N, C-alpha and C positions, 0 to 999 in steps of 0.2 A: 496611209497611216504610218507615223512615225513613232518608234519607240521612244519612250521617255526613260532613259537609263536612270536619272536621278530619282523618279518615283519608284521605279523598280528597286533600286537600292534602298531606298527608305522603308518600303513595303516588307523587303526581305530582312532588314534590320529589325523592325517591329516584330515581324513574326518570329525571329530568332529570340528576341528579348522575351516575348510572351511564353513561347516554347521552353526556354531555359527556367523561367520564372514557375511555370506550371511543374516542370520536373522537380525543381528544387523543393517547392512546397509539398509535392506528393512524397517525396523522400523523407522530408522532416516529419510528416504527418505518420508516415510508416514507423519511423525512429520513435515518436511518441508513444506508439503502441508497443514498442520493443524495449520496455524499461525492465529493471530487474530490482527485486527488493529482497532483503536478508534480514533475518532475525539478528537483532543485536544484543539486546539484554532483556531480562524480565525480573519482576520484583513483586513479592506479596506484601502489600502494605497493611492488611489485616487478616488474621486467621483466626476464625471462631466458629462456634457451632451454628450461629444463626447467620453469620455473614463471612464472606471471603471478598476482600478486595485485591485486585492485582493490576498491574501495568505492564504493557509490553511495548518495547521500543523496536522500531525497524529502520533500517537504512534503505532508502530508494535511491537508485541512480537513473539520471536522466542521460540517455545516449544521444539525443538530438543537439543541433546547434542552436536550439531556441530555449530561452528561459521558459519554465513551465510553473504554473500555479495549481497546486491542487486545491480545489474549492469545496469539496465536500467529501465525506466518508460515511459508510454505513456498514455495519458488521453484525452478524449473528454468533452469538457465543454459545458453544455446546460443552456440556461436561458429560462425560461418558455416553455420547450420542444422543442426550436430551437438550434441547434448546432451553437455555435458561436465561438469556438475555439479549436485548437488541441494544446496540450502542451506535450512536451517530454523533458526528462532529462536522461543523461548518468553519472550523479554523483553517485560515489560509497557510499553506506550506509552499515556500518558494524553493523550487528546484533550478539552480543555475545551469546553463548550457553546458553539456559535457560534465556535469557535476553531480553531487549527491546531497541529500538532505535527510533529516530523520522525522519520523512521526510516531506518535504514541497513542496506543489504545488502552482506556481505562476501562475496566470492567468490574462488576459486582455481581456476586450471587449468593443465594440462601442455600447452603447445603441440606437444609430440611426440604427443599422443594425436590431434591433428587432422591429422597428416601423411596419415593414411590417407585423409582426404578430398581434400587437395590438397598437393603438395609446395609449391606457390606460397604457401601460408600462412605457411611459416617465413620466406621472403624478405619477405614482407609485414609479418611482425612487426617486421621491421628497417626497411625501406625505405618501405612503403606501408602504414601503420597505418589509413588510412581504409578499406582493403580488408577489415580483420578486422572483421566484423559481429558485435555482441554483443546477444543478445535474452535479456530476463528475462520469464519467464511464471510466474505463481504466484498465491497468494491469502493473504488475511490473515483470521483469525477476530476479530470484535470484539463488543462488547456493553455493556450497562450495566444493572445489576441482574438482573432475570429475562429482560431482552429480548437475545437473542443473534442476531447476523446472521453466519451461517457462510459461508465460502468467497467473501469480497469479491475480485473479480479484480483483479490488478495486472498490467499488461503495459508494457514499455518496450523500445525498440530504440535502440542507438547504435553507435558504433564505436571502435576502440582509439585513434585519433587524438583524438577528442573528450575521452577520459578522460585522456589524456597532456598536454592544454592546461593552461595555468596555472589554478590553482584560482580559483573565483569569490570576489570580496569581497561579494558582495550578502548581506545578512543575511536568515536564513530568513523573518523577518517580512514581508519585501517581496516574497517569491514567492506571487503568487496564482493561484487557478485561474480 
């Protein structure tokens, strides 16, 4: 039996290409999971006794070499540790390879709903906004091509005082993780 060096060379080349491609895709998948996000700005759009509307903007950074699409988001909004709202969005957000993008969470709650927790909350709404704690917990689903990363956790805490301060003039491109 004679060795066919040409077939051995082709087989080794194919094995090398498959091995390198597998390593590269696994590395990119891990980078998809190694994202970072940072609070950019927040704004209260309506502040009343029966309704508070606010928006939070975040900058999210993609560390991989692959463009990513955030396909859906789901959040629970807590005020002073009481869940007051569920927020979902199916807006697509494009994150370029080794780049950043912004996403926004809009939420509304009725301050009267949290009276059951504490009557102090209503007076805090007017006089001591720093005592109204707001927590966001949720996730986003993202992916590129056939690679999907499900349930990327997003968590943020703030208070009503921070949201009612003047809006920042810092461009999103200068917010880094």
